[in-house]
Every structure is written in structure tokens, then in C-alpha cells.
C-alpha positions, 0 to 999 in steps of 0.5 A: 267219908266219915263225918265230923262233929263240927259238920253235925252241929252245923246240920242239926243247928245244935248246941255243943255242951262239952268237947272238941271237934273230932271224927264221928264213925258209928252211931247207936240208939242202944246203950247196951250195944255201944262199942268203944268210940260210938256215938249215942243218940238219945231217942224219945220212946216211952221215956227219953233216952237222952237221960241215959247219956252218962251210961253211954259215956261210961260204956265207951261212947265218944259222944252223945246227942241228946234232946235239949232240956232233957238233963238238968245238969251234965256230968263230963267225961274227958275226950268225949262230947255232949251235943244238944239238939232240939229234936233227936229224931229229926237230927238223926234224919239230918245227920243221915242225909249228910252222910248219904250226900258224901256218897256217889253210889247206887242206892236202891230203895224198896217198898211195897205192901208185901214182899219188901224184905224178900225182895231186898234180900234177893236184890242184895244177893244179885247185886253182891255178885259184882259189888260190895253191898250194904243192905237193910238189917232186920226191920230197920226200915222206918224213920229210925231204922232207915237213917241208922242204916245209912250211917252204917255206910263205910266202903260199900259200892251199893246200898240197898234200903227197905222202906216201910210206912203206916201213914202218908208222908212217912216214905216221903221223909225216907226218900228225901233222906236217901235220895235213891238212884233206883226205886222198887215198888213190889205191889200195892195191896191192903196192908195199912188200909185201916190207917190210909182208908183206901188202896188209892191212898196206899198207892199214893203212899207208896209212890212217895219213894219217887220224891227223892229218886234221881233215877228210874222206878221198877214196878210189878206191872201185873198189880192192878194199881201199879199197872194203872199208874204205869199206863199214865206215867211211862217215863223212867219206869221199868216193868216186870210181869207174868201176864201184862206186857212188861220189859222183864217177863217170866216164861215157861213157869213151873211149880213142879218141884222148885219153882222155876222159870225163864228170863230170855233164855236163862233158866231161873231156879227159886229155892223158895216156891210160889208166884210171889217169889217169881215177882221178887226175883224179876224185880231183882233182875231189873235192878241187876240189869240196870246196874250192869250185871250179866245174866250169869250174875243175876242167876247166881244171885237169885239162886243163892239168896238167903231170907231174913229170919222168920220169913218163910223159914221151913223146918222138918221136925217130929216127922212134920213140916213147919212153914214159919211166916211169923214176922208179919201178915196182911191180906195179900201175904196171907193169901199167898202163904195159904195158896202155897200151902195148898200146893204142898203134899200131905195134910195141910194145916193153916195156923192163922192169926189176926192181921192188924191195922185194917180198922173197919175193914178187919172183919171183911178182910179176914173173912175174905181169907176164909174163902182163900182157905176153902179154895186151896184144899186146906185140911185144917184151919186153926185161928188165934186172936180176935178178928181171926175168928172171921176167917173161920166164919167164911170157911167150910173145911174142918176149923177151930178158933182159939183166943190164946197161943197157949190154947193153940199150942196144946191143941197142935201138940195133940193134933200134929202127926207125921206127914203134916204140913203146918203154916203159921202166920200172923201179925208180928204182935201176936208173937206166933214164934211162941207156937213155932218154938213149941211145936219144934220143941224149943224154948220160947226164949231161943 
């Protein structure tokens, strides 16, 4: 179900500068990743990627889609095409929507303040027990990444999409492109509260996933905001929970060794511990049941899933255990990570950095993490950054603050000893992977 150039010209109202109608299969925005026959889309960043159109063509691209007015004079290469559009980002969304319209398959869309990626990984693992599944790669969950994922569709039976956002309207845009047949909201927390102003607005933003939805919505019914929404909007909603009466419920929960629980009479063993992963896996159970999988298939998918890199990766090196949660952080995910650290045996060290996009709430939310650290038997707190110092201010255990990763690395190398368990978590831009690699004894270029 490939696209044709003539279809793309029509849907984007573009101007075909050069070339003839042809089948279009693969798309990329990066000239360094072009394979022969790809179509390059020149997107605007700090500079307009359109100016690299000739590099793309020389690298083997079948054609390029560029912004009108970006190029003064074109050079042409035989058997290629050049398409001008008013806005390449808008065109990317239009082309993705066209591609999606050609597929009559289940499309599962996932959003939430915490756990989007982990839930995506578990859902995809479950559904792959019966279907050929394409899932969001890495962090391709925004207005660029998600359309590019849709454009990767080939002969898959199911597409699992992660949808992220920073502001109101963003998930609405993504949902109306993807037209999901099943949607999941993991929870509503405080991520991006600095941009959105309140948890009520965060709920509103997450619920935008229903705007393009053609089927049912699956929610974590124990989340206060989602539970409140459910009480007023029960139609076409599937609920999961531990505490509130829900369609899918975890019973006989055990945190001894690996986390486990029972769904009906099926024992589910999680390779990753903690309450958050019980909820994430129950969301996957709901998706699996909705798409016709057996309990045995669902169990196998949950127990064999693999996490996306830098999300709860663990390493045992130099006699101590490293818990790598360096991909990102907000209040809810940091609270969960610290709580899980508190259940470990050995000296427990929390290395925490700034949580970004909290605006005027930053001091309060960082300070609240200090209370979480206090309540979970953590032995040593190390913070790095600017606002993370407020964690220390509300923490009564042994603690120290640094302004740079380099200082923290030096301290940790001198401090860590056999039997320690060290958690590292911060917003992605703090580049905590530097610290992970340093204490693992690896180059930061790895």
C-alpha cells in the first residue's frame, strides 16, 4: 500500500518542480541516513533542511520535498523529483494521514505523563504473540516522529504508536493523523505542568488522544484524574486497576524477588519490578484482550518484553548495581524510581538531577521529591543541576549537591563500593548517561 508522487502532490497542494509520477515507499529527514530510493523531507530546525536537497539526491534519494522559496535555483538529476510545498512539516502530517488511510488495521495509540514508552514496549510485545507489529522507535512520538513512524508501515498487522506532548493541541494533531482504533492513557501526573498550568489541563491534553479515536479508550482507573473522568464518561472505556473496581484487576500482588500478580487465574511474572509496571502490563492485558489474544499469549508477551534503551536498564559492574533511568524525569516517574530503589538490598544511593518544564512549580515539586527520598530508606542522596538542590533542602539523610556531572562523577568514583545500589535519574538534557558510562568505566562516546 505504497503512495504515489501524484497522490502526494494532490494531498499537499504542492508544486512539482521536476520529475514524473512514481511510487514512493520510504521517507527520511536526515541526509546521512538515506538509502537508495528514499524520499528526503527538508524540515525546518535551526536552519531549513530543504537546502540539503542536492546532498540527498546525490546520496541516492528518489526525490525531495522542500519548502517553497528555500532554494533560489535548482540543480536536477535524472530520474528524481523535486516537490515544493508551503510547509514541509504540515506536508509530513498530510502524507502520513494519507498513508494511514490506506490501512484497515488496529492502531494502538498510547500517551500519559509517565510510562508511555514502557507501556508501548509491553503492548507491542503482547500483540506480537499473534500479529506482526510495528511500534514507535526510540522517541519518535512528536509531530515529526509519529508521522515518520506511520510512513514506515509496510505489511504489518498492527501499529503501536506513542504520543508525546508539551502543550495543548499537540496530541489532538497526532490523533487526527493516526486515527487510532484503540487508545491508552497511562496516567495524568505533573509532567509539563510548567507549560500547561494545572493537572486539569494535563488531563485535557491527554484526552485529546480521543479526538481521532474510532474505538475504545483504556485507562489506569487508580489515577485520581482519570478515575474522575471515568465516573462521568463510562462509555467505550476499559479500566485497569489495583484499588478501584476495574475491568482488569491485579490480585495477589507480590514484590518478593520479581514482582508478580494474578489476572483472573493467570500468574504474571514481571522482569521489571515495581507497581508502575503492574499498571503498564495491565494496560497491555486490556489491549491484548480487545484484540483477541488468549491469556497464554498475553502472559508470554508480558514476561518477554524488552525495554527501550535507558529506561530502567540495570548493570552489575565493579561490585555494585547501577539502575539507569537517564532518559527523562518528572515528579511521578522520579517518585516511582526512588520508591523502587528503597526496596533494594545494600547501600542505596539516589543520584538525581533536575526535572525540567516545571515552571513556577519547580521548587515545590523538587522539594517534594526530598520527602520521597526520606520516606524510602535511601542511604545517600546526590543531586546535580540547578533546581535539584531543593530536593536536598527537604531531605534529612546524608546528601550532597553538585552543579556539574563532572563533579558528581569524581565524587561517585571515590564513594561507590561493593554492594551499593545506585539509581541515576534526571531530565534527558542533563546528560546523565555521562555519569552512567563513567561509573561503568566506559567512554561517554559509547
